[in-house]
N, C-alpha and C positions, 0 to 999 in steps of 0.2 A: 615569589613577589619580592622585589627589593625593598629593604627598609627605607623609610623616609628619613631625611636629615634629622627631624625631631626625634625619631625612634633611636637613632644612633647616639644622640647626646645622652641617652639613658643606658647605653650598652657599655659595661665596664671594659670590654675588650677594645671597643672604639676609643674610649677615654684613655686607656693605657697607650694605644698606638698614637693618639693625638699628642700625648705627652712626649713620646719618643720623637715624633716629627718635629716638635718645637725645640728639640735639643740638637738638631742636625744642621750641618753646614750646607744649606741649600742655596741655589743661585737666586739672584735678585728677582728674576722673572718667574719664579716658582709660584704656584697657586697656594702654597703654604708659607706662612710668615714664621720663620724660626725665632720666635720671640725670646725664648730662653737661651738659645745658643748665642744670640747677639748680645746677651748680658753675661756671657761667660759660663753658662751652666751646661753641664753634660751629664750623661748617665754614669753614676758611680757603681750601682748594682741594681739588679732586678730580683725582687722577692728574696732578699737576704734573710737568713734566720737571725734575729736579734733577741738577745736575752736581757731582761731587766736586772740590774745589779741586785745581788741577794739582799743587801740591807734595805733597799727600797721595797722589795717584795715583803720582807718581814715587817717593815713599818706600815705598809698598806694592810697587812693582815691584822696587826695590832689595832689599827684604826677601823677595822671591820669594813674595809673597802674592797669590793670584788674587782679583781684585776688579773690579767693574764701574765704569766711569768715570762712568756716569750711570744713574739709575734713577727710577722713578715709584712713589712710595708710593700706595696706594689713596686715602687721605685724609690731609690735613694738618688737624689740629684746633688751635684757638687760643683761649686765654683772654686777650683783649686787655687787660683791666684788670690782670691779674697778669703779663702778658707771658710767658705760657707757650705753647710750641708742641710739638705731638706728631705724629710721623710714625706712621701706623697702616697696617698691612698685614694683609689678611684671607687666611687660609690654611685649607684643609680638613684638612691633615695636616702633621706635622713633616717635616724633611729632615735629611740627614746633613751633617757638616762638609765632606765631600768632594764633595757634589753640586753641580751648576751653580747651584742656588738659593742656595747659601752665598755665592757671589760677590755676589749682590744684597744679601744680609743684611749682609755686611761693609761694603758701601757705605752702607747705611742706618745702621749702627752708628756710622760716622764722621760721616755727615751730621747725625745727631741729637746729636752731641757739641758741644764748645766752639765749633765753626765753623758752627753752624747759622744764625746771622744772615747770614753770607756766602753760605751755600747758598741761603737764601730771599731773598737780595738785600735784606736789612733792615739798618738801622744796629745796631751792637752794643748800644747802649742800649735798643733796642726788644725785646730778648730777655733774659728773666730766668732761664728754666729750660726744659729740653727733655727729651724722652724718645722712645725707639723702642718702640712697642707692637705686638704681634701679637695678633690676635683669632682664636681657634681653638676647636674643640670641647674641652671640659674634659678629655677623656681623652687629649688631645695635649699638654697643658701641661707635663708632666714631660719628655717627649721634647724639646719646644721649649727648655725651660730648659737641658737638658743641652747641646744643640747651640749655643745662643747663648752660654752660658758658655764653651764651648770656643773659639768664634770670638773672644769678647772677650779671653780669655787670650792667644790668638795675636796679636791686634792690640796689646794692651798690652805684650807682650814685645818687639814691634817699635817701641815708644814712639810708637805712633800714637794720637791723641786720640779715644778712644771716648766714647760717651754712655751714659746709663743705659738699660737695656731692661726691659720688662715683658711678661708673657704674660697676656692676659686670656682667661678661659675662658667658654664658653657651655654651659650644661647645662639639661636639662629635668627639672623636679621637679614631679610631679603635673600640675597645670594651669598651671604657671608656667615661663617661660623665665628663667633667672637668669644674670646676669653675675658671674663669679667673679674677684675682684680680688686680686692679690698685694700685698705690702707696698710695693714700688717704685711700682706703679701707684696704690695707695691714696694714697701721699704726694703723687704728682703731681696726680692728679685729685680730691683731697680727698674720697676715699671710704674708708670703713672696710674694711680687708682682710677678705675673705670673700665670701659669695654675696649678691647683691642682686636683688630682683625687677626684671626689665626689661620684661616684657610677659606678658599672659595668653595661653595657647595652648589651642586646641580641636582635637582630633584630626580632626574633620570639616570644619574651616574652613581654606581655603587662603589664606594672607595675601599671596600673590604679586601679585594685582591691586592691592594697596595700596602696592606699592613706590614709593618716590620715583623710583628708576631701574629701570624694568621690564626694560630691555635694555641690556647693556653688552658691546660687541664684544670687550673685553679679557678678559672672564671666560670660562674654558673650561666649556662646557656640552655636554650630549649633544644630538643632533639634535632630539629631541622637546622638550627643555627650551628650546632656542634658538628653535624655532618658536613655542612657547607665549609666551615673553617678547617676541618680535617682534610677535606678534598683539596682546598687551596694549598695546604702544607704539602700534601702528597704530590700535587702537580708541580710545585716548585722543586721538590727533591728529584722527581722524575726528570724535569728539564735540566737540572744540574748534572745528572748522570749522563744524559744524552749529550750535553755540551762537552763534558770531559772526554767522552769517547770520540766525539766529532773533532776535537782539537788534537787528538793523539795521532802519532805516526806509527808505521809498522816497520819492523816488529817492535812491539812494546808491551808493557804490562801496566794496566791502570789499577791503582789501589784506592779504594774508597772506604771511609769509616764513618760511623754515624755522627760523631761530633762535627766533623768537617762538613758533611752534607747538611746537617741542621743549621750550622752557623752560616753557610752560604744561603740556605733557604730563608734565613731571617736577617739577611744583610748585615751579619756580624753581631747581632744582638744576643744570640744564643750564648756566646761566651761570657756575657754579663749575668747569666742566670745563676742564682745561688740557692735554689730550692732543689735538693737532691731527689726528692720524690717526683717532682715534675720533670726534672731532667731524665730520670730513668723511664718515666712514662713515655716521654717523647722519643727516647732512643728505642724503646720497644716498638713504637709506631713506625719508626724509620726502618727497623729490622724487618718488621712485618711487610712493609712495602718492598724492601730490597729483596726479600726472599720471593715475593710474587714476581718481581722483575726478573730475578735470576731464572725462575722456572720458564718464563716466557722467552727469554733469550736462549736458554739452553735447549729449548724445543726446536729452535732453528739452527743454532750453532752449538752443537753438543760439547759440553765441557768448557765453554767459553768463560762462564762465571763460576767461581769457586769461593765459598765462604771459609775463611781461615780465622779461628778463634784468636783473639788478642791482636789481630791485624785488620780484618775487615773483609771486603769483597774484592777479590782479584779478578780482573777481566783480562784474559789473554787475547792479544791481537797479533797472531802469528803471521798473518798475510792480509793483503788488501781485500781479498775475497771474504775472509772471516770478519774483518772489520766492517765491511758493508752489510754482512748478515746481521751483525750485532746492532748496527745503526738501524737497519730495517725493522728488526724485532722491537727495538726500543721505540721507534716511531709509531709502531702499530699498537704498542701497549697503551691501555687506557686505565686511569685510576678509577673509572666508573665500575670496573670489575671487582674492586675491593668492597668488602662489607663495611661500609663507613659507620654503621650504627654500633657495631660491636666494639668493645674496649679491648686493648691488647692484653693478652694473658701472659703470666710468667712462664718461662720455659727454660730449658737447659742453657740457652744463650745468656740468661740473666745471671748465671753463676759467675762466668767471666765473659764480659762483653768484648766487642772489637777494640775497645780502648784499654783492655787489660784490667778494668776495674771490677772488683767483686761486689 
């Protein structure tokens, strides 16, 4: 059963992809309004590991404030021309000032403050303005503002340098999904405070197959949702392999590696990923799929696909007959044969993968 539009507003994976859609150069007739792109914002990094400066960590400890030493915002947005940087975190619901999540929020609040250039390893002159923004369902905005205001007061009282925060809401109004912007977010993103159409929605249409990132191991999903998202990722990689072979001439050699396959499957977003654990997890998934595809192809065209450590999968197309056999085998292959519930396991290919990384 497809999720309803209201269900999706509470899905962090949908929130993440909505944020990415809003930063893309889309045509004017698109059903999505690229609100952030038109204000000069793009994706600077996805899930980057950011560390709080040591002196701020020590100052927080001395003030007996519980805080994370390092954290990964879901996305860092940047307007390079105006030198603005925003840390954005997607959340399904608010949290209390005493919850474990508040330790992450305190870190983000300090990271997005006057020390953000240091946190992002940039020169101070490269940063003109910064913000911490939470993207959440509209009905959670008041609770978020209450919690974040309490945390900011706590940090300010300890004379710790906090940044500006904003809570961006998502709401469904008739056939529109709207981004609700507060005054602080409006000033930073050059948007009028209030509700803005972000995309059209249809109750019978599931937008998940159009996600830039169909699967994110860092996002908490139900078992059924995780299987669905993983299948979408597998199907995109499978289609990419079939397209590469279909475009090839004979005789030729097609070389495929996991990074390239994943980047194509995510419309270029994979290269912005900065969480090495998640990257490795997704490369394992890609290898798992590619080895299944290799077995299926080699059963019809023996020896056509060979895995070469540090290079990737080599597909030999020595003749038109062999090329057609490979295409036929790829066309018949179904991702439904994969065990989508199981997580990828570490194996000898993780020692040195097809990118030559250890």
